[in-house]
C-alpha positions as CSV (number, residue, x, y, z in Angstrom):
1,M,130.8,128.8,123.1
2,A,133.2,130.0,120.3
3,Q,136.4,130.3,122.1
4,T,138.4,127.3,123.6
5,W,140.9,127.1,126.3
6,C,143.5,124.3,126.8
7,T,142.3,121.4,128.9
8,I,144.1,121.2,132.3
9,E,144.9,117.9,133.9
10,S,142.3,117.1,136.8
11,D,145.3,117.0,139.5
12,P,145.3,118.8,142.8
13,G,148.7,119.9,142.2
14,V,148.0,121.4,138.7
15,F,145.0,123.1,140.3
16,T,147.1,124.5,143.0
17,E,149.8,125.7,140.6
18,L,147.0,127.4,138.7
19,I,145.6,129.2,141.8
20,Q,149.2,130.4,142.7
21,R,149.9,131.7,139.2
22,I,146.5,133.7,139.2
23,G,147.9,135.3,142.2
24,V,145.8,133.8,145.1
25,K,147.8,133.3,148.2
26,G,147.4,130.6,150.9
27,V,145.0,128.2,149.2
28,Q,145.9,124.6,147.9
29,V,143.8,121.7,146.4
30,E,143.5,118.5,148.1
31,E,142.4,115.2,146.5
32,V,139.5,113.7,148.8
33,Y,138.3,110.1,148.3
34,H,135.8,110.3,151.3
35,L,133.3,112.9,152.3
36,S,133.1,112.1,155.9
37,E,132.9,114.8,158.5
38,E,136.4,113.6,159.9
39,T,138.0,113.9,156.5
40,L,136.8,117.4,156.0
41,D,137.4,118.5,159.4
42,S,141.2,117.4,158.9
43,L,141.4,119.7,155.7
44,K,140.1,122.9,157.3
45,P,139.4,125.5,156.1
46,V,137.5,123.9,153.1
47,H,136.5,126.7,150.9
48,G,134.6,124.4,148.3
49,L,134.3,121.1,146.8
50,I,134.8,120.4,142.9
51,F,133.4,117.2,141.7
52,L,134.8,115.9,138.3
53,F,133.0,113.7,136.1
54,K,132.7,113.1,132.5
55,W,130.0,115.3,130.8
56,V,127.5,113.6,128.5
57,K,125.2,115.7,126.4
58,D,121.6,115.1,126.6
59,D,118.9,116.5,124.3
60,V,116.3,117.2,126.9
61,S,117.1,118.5,130.5
62,D,114.4,118.5,133.1
63,R,116.8,120.0,135.6
64,N,115.9,123.3,137.1
65,L,118.4,125.9,136.3
66,L,119.0,129.3,137.9
67,K,119.3,131.6,134.9
68,D,120.2,134.6,137.0
69,G,122.4,133.0,139.7
70,A,121.6,133.1,143.3
71,P,121.7,136.3,145.4
72,G,124.9,136.9,147.0
73,V,126.8,134.0,145.2
74,F,129.4,135.0,142.5
75,F,128.4,133.0,139.5
76,A,129.7,132.9,135.9
77,K,128.1,130.9,133.1
78,Q,130.7,128.8,131.4
79,V,130.9,130.3,127.8
80,V,134.3,129.0,126.7
81,Q,135.1,125.4,125.9
82,N,137.5,123.4,128.1
83,A,137.3,125.8,130.8
84,C,135.3,123.8,133.2
85,A,138.1,123.1,135.8
86,T,139.3,126.7,135.8
87,Q,135.6,128.1,136.0
88,A,135.1,125.7,139.0
89,I,138.2,127.0,140.7
90,I,137.3,130.6,140.0
91,S,133.8,130.1,141.5
92,V,135.0,128.6,144.7
93,L,137.6,131.4,145.2
94,M,135.2,134.1,144.3
95,N,133.0,132.8,147.1
96,A,135.4,131.9,149.7
97,E,135.6,134.0,152.8
98,G,139.0,135.1,153.9
99,V,140.8,134.3,150.7
100,E,143.3,136.7,149.2
101,L,142.3,136.7,145.7
102,G,145.1,138.9,144.3
103,P,145.0,141.5,141.8
104,E,143.3,139.8,138.8
105,L,140.5,138.0,140.6
106,S,139.8,141.2,142.8
107,R,139.6,143.2,139.7
108,I,137.2,140.8,137.9
109,K,135.2,140.4,141.3
110,D,135.0,144.2,141.9
111,F,133.8,144.8,138.3
112,A,131.5,142.0,137.5
113,S,129.8,141.0,140.8
114,A,126.5,142.9,140.0
115,L,126.3,141.8,136.2
116,D,124.6,138.8,135.1
117,P,126.1,135.4,134.9
118,E,126.4,135.3,131.0
119,I,128.2,138.5,131.0
120,I,130.5,137.4,134.0
121,G,131.5,134.3,131.9
122,Q,132.4,136.4,128.9
123,I,134.5,138.6,131.0
124,I,136.3,135.5,132.4
125,G,136.5,133.9,129.0
126,Q,138.2,136.9,127.5
127,D,140.6,137.5,130.3
128,S,144.1,136.9,129.0
129,V,145.7,136.4,132.3
130,L,143.3,133.8,133.3
131,R,143.3,132.2,129.9
132,F,146.9,131.8,129.5
133,V,148.1,131.3,133.1
């Protein structure tokens, strides 16, 4: 991960502004404190959940990783430091049904969907609109 992006605050308002500035319409982020069915029902439509936690490097990982992604799922490997929130938001948006992505994300999705996750991550990492939004 050679490039770095500015870290953005983990705040629903900041995330919503980022989404709007990318060109996506009609989507906002809400903070959820409880994952009950009633809570999620009150927020419909729910396009995805982003869990925020502090990452701790471990030398050995026994997790099963999907190197090539999953069929039918838009997945980009994060190749840029400090882009985890933006990357998570993009992943939710690219996989959400019925969301108007706007010109930038639509262009990336049309071009990159068939590529492997590493290449998609590089495309996102080098996109000046996403980097400087």
